[in-house]
C-alpha positions in Angstrom: 0.1 -0.1 0.1 1.1 3.5 -0.9 1.6 5.8 1.8 0.3 8.9 -0.3 -2.0 8.5 -3.2 -3.7 11.1 -6.0 -7.1 11.7 -7.0 -7.0 14.5 -10.1 -6.0 17.5 -7.6 -6.6 15.4 -4.3 -4.0 14.2 -2.1 -4.8 11.3 0.5 -2.4 9.8 2.4 -2.5 6.4 3.6 -2.2 6.8 8.1 -3.1 2.7 9.1 -3.8 -0.5 7.9 -4.9 -4.0 9.4 -6.8 -6.4 7.8 -8.9 -5.3 5.1 -9.2 -2.1 7.3 -7.6 0.8 5.6 -8.1 5.4 7.3 -6.8 7.8 4.3 -6.7 11.7 4.8 -7.9 13.0 2.4 -7.3 16.8 1.4 -9.5 18.3 -1.8 -8.8 22.2 -2.7 -11.1 24.7 -2.8 -13.4 25.3 -5.7 -13.3 21.1 -6.6 -16.0 18.5 -7.7 -15.3 14.9 -6.3 -17.3 13.7 -9.7 -20.5 11.0 -9.0 -18.4 6.9 -8.9 -18.6 4.1 -6.1 -16.0 1.8 -5.0 -17.1 -1.6 -6.1 -14.5 -3.3 -3.5 -14.9 -1.5 0.0 -17.9 0.3 2.5 -16.5 3.6 3.6 -17.5 6.0 6.8 -16.2 9.5 5.1 -15.9 11.3 8.6 -15.5 15.5 7.6 -12.2 16.9 10.1 -12.6 20.6 7.8 -14.4 22.9 5.5 -17.6 23.5 3.6 -18.7 20.8 1.5 -22.1 19.1 0.3 -21.5 14.7 0.6 -24.3 13.1 -1.6 -25.3 9.0 -1.4 -27.3 7.9 -4.3 -28.1 4.1 -4.6 -31.8 3.4 -6.5 -34.8 5.6 -5.6 -32.5 6.9 -2.5 -30.7 9.6 -2.5 -28.6 11.9 0.2 -27.5 15.1 0.4 -25.7 16.3 3.6 -24.3 19.9 4.2 -21.0 19.8 6.1 -20.5 23.4 8.0 -16.3 24.0 8.1 -16.1 22.8 11.2 -17.8 19.3 12.5 -17.3 16.9 15.3 -16.1 13.9 13.3 -19.8 14.0 11.4 -19.6 11.1 9.3 -21.1 9.7 6.1 -21.7 5.9 5.5 -21.1 4.7 1.3 -21.8 1.2 1.3 -19.8 -0.5 -1.2 -20.8 -0.3 -4.9 -23.3 2.7 -4.0 -22.7 5.8 -6.3 -21.5 8.9 -3.9 -19.7 12.6 -5.1 -19.4 15.9 -3.5 -18.1 19.8 -3.6 -16.5 22.1 -1.6 -17.1 25.5 -1.4 -14.5 27.8 -1.2 -12.5 26.4 1.7 -10.3 23.4 1.4 -11.7 19.6 2.2 -10.3 17.2 4.8 -11.3 14.1 5.3 -10.8 10.5 6.9 -11.8 8.0 4.3 -12.2 4.7 6.4 -12.4 1.5 4.5 -13.6 -1.9 5.2 -12.1 -4.1 1.6 -14.2 -7.0 0.2 -12.2 -10.3 2.0 -11.1 -11.1 -1.3 -9.4 -7.9 -2.1 -6.1 -6.7 -1.1 -6.3 -3.4 0.0 -5.4 0.0 -1.3 -6.4 3.1 -1.8 -10.1 4.6 -2.7 -8.7 6.1 -5.3 -7.6 2.8 -7.3 -11.0 2.0 -6.4 -12.8 3.9 -8.0 -15.4 3.9 -10.7 -16.9 6.9 -12.5 -20.4 6.6 -12.3 -22.6 6.3 -16.3 
């Protein structure tokens, strides 16, 4: 597992791995939007640390939108394996933890590697 990972102008730091679990700290620049995508091999919990953002999740008719304030007390957003999700930043950097539980048949890597754009 690499220590540093990227997706476009975003960068993540792998800070923990144990069996099928990983934790990455991600930084998203102001005004950048992560497009609608899914992670087919991992269930994730996104823990907001800093930055105004709107997190969205969709599966079938289930659509959830959560607006995160500039600061929060580690509010989290659950995204089950294979569910589409995306988020938009505001005028500040967005910082969040990505806590993942990987499919038992997979070798854990990074959310940036297990990334599939929505169709």
